[in-house]
N, C-alpha and C positions, 0 to 999 in steps of 0.2 A: 504493500500500500504506500501511497505517497506521503511519507511521514512529514513532509514540509508543506502539505497543502493548506494547513491552517495557520500559516504565518500571520502574525499580528492579531489572530483570533484564537489563541490557544485555550481560551476558556469555553469554547463551544465544542460539542461533540461532533463526530464525523457525520455528515449527511443530514438531511431534513426529510421528515415523513412525506411520502409521495402524495398523500391525500391533501396536503396543503396546496392550494391553487392560487391564492392572492397574496400580494406583498403584506397586507395587514395581518393575515393569518401567520405568515412567516415571522413577522415582527413579534407577535405575541409568543410564538413558540421559542424564538431565540432568547427573548427576555426571560421566559420561564426556565430555560436551561442555564443562562449565564448568571442571573442575579444571585441565586443561592451560593454560587462559587465566588463572586467578586464583591457583592454588596447585599448580604442577606437582609439587612435592615431596611432596604429601599423597596417601596411598592410603586408600580407603574400602571397608569391607566392610559389607554389609547383612544383618542377621539378622532373619527374620520370626518374630514371636511373636504369633499371632492374638489371644491373650487381651488384649494391650495395646490393641487397637483403634486409637484415634486418638492415643494417647500414644506418646512416643518417648524413648529414652535415647541420648545421644551420649557415647561413652567414647573417650578419646584417650591414646595412648602415643606421645609425640613426634609423628612425622608419620604414624602409623597411626591411623586412626579407625574405630570400629565404631558403626553406627547400628542400634539394635534397636527394633522396634515392630510394631504391626499393619500391614495393607496401607496404610491411609492414614497411620498414624503414621510409617512409614519415609519416605514422601514428604514429609510436613511436616518431619521431621528433616533430610532432604536439603536442602530449600530453606533451612532455618534455618542449616545448616552453610555452604552456598554464600554466603549473604548475609553471615554473620559473616566468612568468609574474604575476600570481596570488599571489605568495609568495613575490613579490617585489624584486626579485633577479636581479642583473645586468647581462646582457648577454655579453659574449665575442664577438668580431667581427667575429670570425670563430670558430666553435665548431663541432668536429667530434666524433661520437660514433659508436661502433659496439659491439654486445654482446659477452661475453667471452664463453658462453655455447650455443650450438645450440638447445638443448632441455631444456625447462624451464617449468616444469609441475606442475599442481595442481592435487592431487589425491583425489577425493571424495570417501568416504566410505559409499555411499548411497546404501540402499537395495530397491528392487522393491516394498516392502510393505510400503515404505515411512519412515521407521526407518533409522537412521544413526548410524553405529557402532562408538562409541566414538564421537557422535555428541552432542554439547552443545549449539546449537543455534536453536533448534526446528527441525521440520520434514524436509524431503528432498525437495529441490527445483525442483527435476526432476521427482520423482515418488510418487505414493500413490496408495494403494489398489491393488498392483500387476500389475501396468501398468504405462506407462508414464502419468504424470499429472503435467503440468507446466504452468506458466504465461510467454508468449513469451517476454513481456516487461521486466520482471525480468531477464530472461536469457540474453537478449540483454544488459541490464545494467551490468550483471556479466561479459559478454564478454568485455564490455567497461572498467570495473575496471581492468580486467586482462591485456588488451592491454595497458592501461595507464602506467603500470609499467613493460611492456615488457614480460609478461608471454604468452606462445604460444601453450601450450597443456593442455587439460583438460581430465583426465580419469574419466568417469562419474559414475562408479559403484564400489562397494566394492570389494577389493581384495579377501575377503572370499565370493566367488560367491554363492549366495543362490538361490533356486528356486524363481521365474522363470527368474532370470536375465541372465541365459545362452541364453535365447531367443533373447537377443540384437543382436547377430550375425546370427540369424536364421530368425524366422518369425516376429521379431520386426524391421527388417532392414529398412522398409519404414519410420517408426517413427524416428529411429536413424538418417536417412538421413535428416529429417526435422530439428532435433536439430542441426546437423552439419551445416546446411544452416544458422541458426541463428548466429553461432559463426564465420563462414567463413569470413564475411566482416571485422572482427576485427583481422584477421590473426591468430585466435585460431583454432587449429585442435583438433578433438576428439580422445581419445584413449579408449579402452574397456578392462576391466578385464575379463579374460576367465577362464573357468573351465578346468583344465588340462585333466580331464577324459571325456570331452564332447563327443568324438566318441562313448563311451559306452552307451550313450543315443540313439544310432542309430544302435543297433544290432551288434556292434563289441564287442567281449568279452574281450577286453584288451585296455589299453592306453599305451602299450609299445612303446616308441618312435622309436624303430628299426623295428617294425612290418609294413609291406608295406600297410596293410589295413588302419592303423592309419595315416600314411603319406599321403595316397591318399585322405582320408576324409578331412584332414586339407588343402591340396592343393586345393581341389575343393571348400571348404568352403571359403577360402581366395579369390578365384576367384569371388565367388558370392558377398562377402562382398565389395570388391573393385569395382565391377560393380555398386554397389549402392552408395558407398562413396569413390571416387577415391583418396581423400586426407586424408583418415583416417591415424592417426599417427602410429597406430599399436596396439599391444596387451600388456597387463600387466598381469603377472602370479605370483601367490603365490603357490609353489608346495612343497610337502614333509614337510609341516610346520603346526604345531598345528592341526593335523588330516586332512590336505588337501592332496589329492592324488598327486603323482608325480613319477618321474623316479626311485626313490629308490625301489618302489614296485616291479619293474621288474629287479632289479639288475643292473640298468644303472646309470651312473653319471650325474651330472647336465649339463655338456657340451653336452652330447648326447641328453638329454631332451630338452635343450634350442635350440640347432641347428636344430632339426627337425622342430620346429615351425618357427624358423627364416628363414629356407629355403622355407617354404610355403608363408611367407610374402615377401621375397626378390624380386620376379619379379614385385611386386606392389609398391616397395619403402617403405614398412612398417618396423618399428622397433619392436623388441621384448624386452620388459623391464622385467627382471627376478629378483624377489626379493630374497635377500640372508638372509632372516629371518628364518633360519633353525637351529633347536636345538632339543635336547631330552626333550620334555615337559612331560615326565613320569619318571622323575628322583626320586630315593629313597632319602629322606632327610638324611638318614644315610650315604650316599655316599659322602665322603669328598674329593674324588680324582677328580671326574668330576666337571669341572668349566664352567658353562653355557656360559660366555662371550667368551670362546675360540672356540665356535662351528663354527661360520661362517668362520673363518680363516681356520679351519681344513677341512671344506667341500669344500672350493673354491680355496684356494691359489695354491694348487698343479695342478689345471686346468688352470692356467694362460697361455694364448696364444692358448687355444684350442677352444675358443668361436668364432663363425662366426662374421664378421664385423658389421652385423646389430643387434647383441645382446648387450644390455646394462645391466650390473649387478647393481641393485639398493640396496645400502648398507646403513643401518641406521647410523646416525652420530656417535653414540656410539655403543659399542658391546652388550649392554643389550637391552633396549626397551624404549627409550625416557624418561629415568629417569631424575630427577632434576639435577643431576650432573653425568656425565660420561666422561672418556677420549675419544679422537678420536678413532674410530674403526681401529684396526690394519689392517683389511682387505683392507681398502682404501689405505694403504701405501705399499701393498705387491703384487700388480697385475699390473705391468707396461705395460703388453702386452694385457690388456683387457679393454674394454670400461666400465667405472664406472660412476654411478650416486650416489650422496649423497642424502639420504632421511631424511628430517626434519619432525617434527610434529607441524603444526600450531594449530591443535586441542589440547586443553590443558588437555590431558588425565591424566597426572601425575603432571601437573603444574597449577592446580586450576580450571579446568572445565569452563574457561571463566567466572567464578564468581570472583576468586581472580585475581588481576592485575599481569600480568607476561609478560613484554616486552622481546622479545627473542634476540634482536640484539647483546647483549654482548656475548651470547652463540655462535652465528654464527661466530663472530669475533675471539673468542678464538679457535674454532675448525678449522677454515680456516687458522689461523696462524700456527697451528701444521701440518695441511695437506699440505699446499702449493697448489696454484690454478692450477698447471699443472697436478695434480694427477687424476682429474676427468673431464668428458666431458658433464655432464648433471646434472641438479638439479631437485629434486622432493620434494613435501611437502604435507602431509595429510591436507586437507582443514579444516577450522574452520567456514564453512558456514552452514546456515540453514534457515528455513522459518519463524523464529521469526521476529517481527517488526524490531529489530536490527539484521541483518543477521549474525553478528559476535558474537551474544550473549551479549557481553559487548562492549560498544562503543570503549573502548580503545584497544580491541583485534584487531581492524582494523589495528592498527599500525604494527601488525605482518605480515598480508598479504601484506601491502604496502611495508614494509621493505624487505620481502622475494623476491618480484619482483625486487627491486633494487639490492639485493645481487645476484640474479640469472642472471641478466643482466651483472653485472661485480662486483667482490668482492671489487674493489676500491671504490664502492659507498656504502659499508656496514658500514660506520662509525656510531656507535650507536647514538651519539648526533645529527649528521646531519640528520639521518632518523627521529628521534623523533621530531626534531624542524621543519623540512619541513612538516611532517604530521600534526603537531599541527597548523602551519600557515595556511595550505590549508583547514583543517577541521573546525577550530574554529575562526581563525583571532583575537586572543585575544590581549589585551594590553601587552606590553613587560613583566611586572612583573608577570602577570597571566600566560603567555606563559612559562616563566622561571619555575614557580612553577609546571606546568603540566609536562614539560620536565623532571624536576628533579624527580618527582614521577615515571614517566615511566622508567627512567634510573636506579633508585634504586630498582625497584619492584622485579627484579629477585633475587638480593642478599637477600632482605628481605624474600621472599618466601623460599629461600633455608635455611635461618637461622631458621625459625620456623618449618621446616619440618624435613626430615631425616638428621642426622649430618655428615658432613665431608666426603661425598662420599659413605655413607651407602645408599643402595637402598631398595626399596620394603617394607617400613614400612607403606604402605597405606592399607586402607580397601580393602580386596579382592573383585575382580570383578568390583566394582564401581570405585575404585581408587581415591576417594575423602575422605579426612580425615584420621586420624592416626589409625594404628593398628600395633604396633611394631612387633608382632609375627604373623601377618596375613598370611604371605606366608612362614613363617619359617619352617613349617613342611608339606608343600604341595609339589606337584610334579613338579613345574615349575623351580626348581633349583636355587632359589634366597635366599641366607641366609646371615645374619650378625653375627650369632653365638655369640651373647652377653652372657657372663657368669658373675659370681660374681667378676671376676678379670679384664676381658679384653673384647674388642669388635673389630670386623673387620676381614678381611681375608688376609692372607699372599699370595699375588699373584706374589711374586718375584721368582727367581730361586730356593730358598729354600722352597717355598710353592707350589702353584698350577702350577707355571711356566708361567702363563698368560703374565707377563711382557716381557717374552722372545720373544713374537710375534712381538715386536716393533723393528724398526731400532735402532742402538746403542744409538743415542742421547736421544731419548725418553725413551728407556729401562733404561738407566743410571739415567735419571732425576727422573723417577717414582720409581726405586728400592732403591734409597738412601733416608733415612729419612732426610738427610741434604737438599736435593733439591726437594723432592716430594711436590707439592703444598698442603697447608693445606686442601683445599676443596676436595682433593683426598686421604688424608692420610689413611682413613679407607677402601677405595677401594683397596689399594695396600698393606696395612700393618695391622697386628693384634697388638694392643697396649693395655697396661695396663691403667687403669683409672688414675693412678698416674704418667703416662708418662708426662714429662715436655716439653711443646711445645716451639717453638723459642721465643715466647713473654713472657715466664716465667710462664704462666698459666699451670695448669694440664689439661689433656685431659677432665676429667669430668667437671672441672670448665668451660672450653671452651664450652662444650655442653650446660651446664646450661645458660651461658651468651648469647650464640647465640639465644637460644629459647626465652629468655626474651626480647632481643633486637629486634628480628623479630616481636614479638607481639607489642612492643611499637611503631615500625615503622608504623604498620597498624593503630594504634590509632591516631598517629600524621597525617597520610595521610588522614584519615577521616575528621579531622578538616580543613586541607588545601583544600580538595575537596569541602567541604561545602561552602568555600568562593569564589570558581571559578564561573564566570558568564557564565556557559555553557547553550546551548539551553535547553528549559524546558524538552523535552522528554528525552534528554541525561542525564540531571541533575538528574531526578527522578530515572533513571535506574542505574546511577553511584552510587548514595547514597544508593539505595537498595542493590546493590552488595557489596559495601564496608562494609555495616553492616553485611552481611553474611560472608565476608572475616574475619572480626574481630572475629566472633564466631569461625570460622575455625582455625584461628591463635591461639586463646586462648586454644582451644581443643588440637591442636598439642603441644603447649608449655607444658601444664600440663600433658598430657599423656606421651610424650617422656621423659620429665624430671623425672617424677615419675617412669617410667620404669627403667631408669638408677640409680635413687636413691635407688630403691628397690634391685637392683643387688649389687650396690657398697657400700651402707650404708654411703656414703659420703654426708655431709650437704653442702648446697650452702654457699660459703665463704662470700657472701654478705647478708646472713640471709633471703633470700626470701623464700616464702612458697613452699615446696615440699610435695607431698602426698604419705603417706605409704599405 
């Protein structure tokens, strides 16, 4: 059994009785299970007010508590109350919450063969051998984990829809409906990734969105789908991206492509989530004019205001592809008349594969500060789940799913230390000094990982295809359009007005901040500027010395973290896994340090000012 399935809810038993069919029934059951264990003196009443929908109010008079809300609201309120009590937090006399974003989604990249694209926690929880294959108790507990932090939509299959996953909305509908029924009592709706060219599997010789045969096929298929699952959240689409079919094939723009599907969903209340990960993945490396991070803005911003009301454009948090360090995507700042979702990646594709510790809360806080919470109306994140004994791969990767739920509910709850501390209290219940040590490791982990990997905003120095471990030239001469252009004298790309012009896609405040060497943050210097190795940084160090120092410091942090973790009194299964992973992280950090430092040493010929070993 998945002994880590109840992360941050250790006070609840496994599974929920199948006869519970509504969120309010689940709320009452969960409270009845938890209160005797965590606060036997507290009594709770639930009052349904359907008009409140997902909002809730908790009112307290001494040890008597009343939770008022809609069906999902009272469930969210119940979990919030249980977690507060379990963490020993004082409750205010009256406490009201409602979510900032209506759609708060987890995207699984699961394939029907059981493989997970960019999955680092084992096989799929949903599929195996080209069919549905799941443990209903595990899916029930996943629904519970999602609801406990306010997540309300699960897209169950990979955006790169492979055979036979297209059958989810065709002959697999009865099974899909059974899965939807497992999640429904927790207020979680399913969404499905579809193949844009699906009508071509049915004798239609085109997927042109303006062809009436294509429109008719989708209209009829949506009718069939919603007859089986009336509360399906909708469809997720990746089109015209990385060899996926889409409207560009037929000379149509993405508003025409998206609106055709949205109109088929609209009578049923369904949403169309349209991913904006579109760029030329066949770029000649000799082409120094085309700049890949500019692509989404170029493909979408001119269409602002042309998308139907039930279309949501899903835009990655940065303009590249979930790199260790990216600025906020300018597309998110430039489409005020369009529904936008920000897409994060809980799966640690470029951030350590759930082997290396990498708590993401600081990244979210920085991006949201530049974004402003009124720019978007939905949240999505690629999941970090799998069938391993620890479903997050690394026990500490659970903090990212936990924190993502709180962020999606409302950015005001996205304080990195608050998330790390609450998660640590609920999960481990350590003595204060041990809790402090764990929280410190989590909060420092992102900066440490960034230090020992690619320097100062340089991207793509990873091993091609697997994306774990260093390969400084791994993508430099490939077709994906991702270059650092290191030479004997300099490194980085000029993306200001005098270079590729990428910085011009930003509103003036960010454009000015990034374009000036005086105000550009250190960790984005080489993203926006090309600099000589002898460039003197604000702290007086040369650029090359800063690169050396960062890589040595990042590696030293991992060595120190290993010692601290060895002293923590974690549960036995967690402790064994944590120590096994930190030992692999130490090897990875050492490899990054020596490969990247040697790479720049060989180009620059500059010794480390502190006399540390570099390799020619």
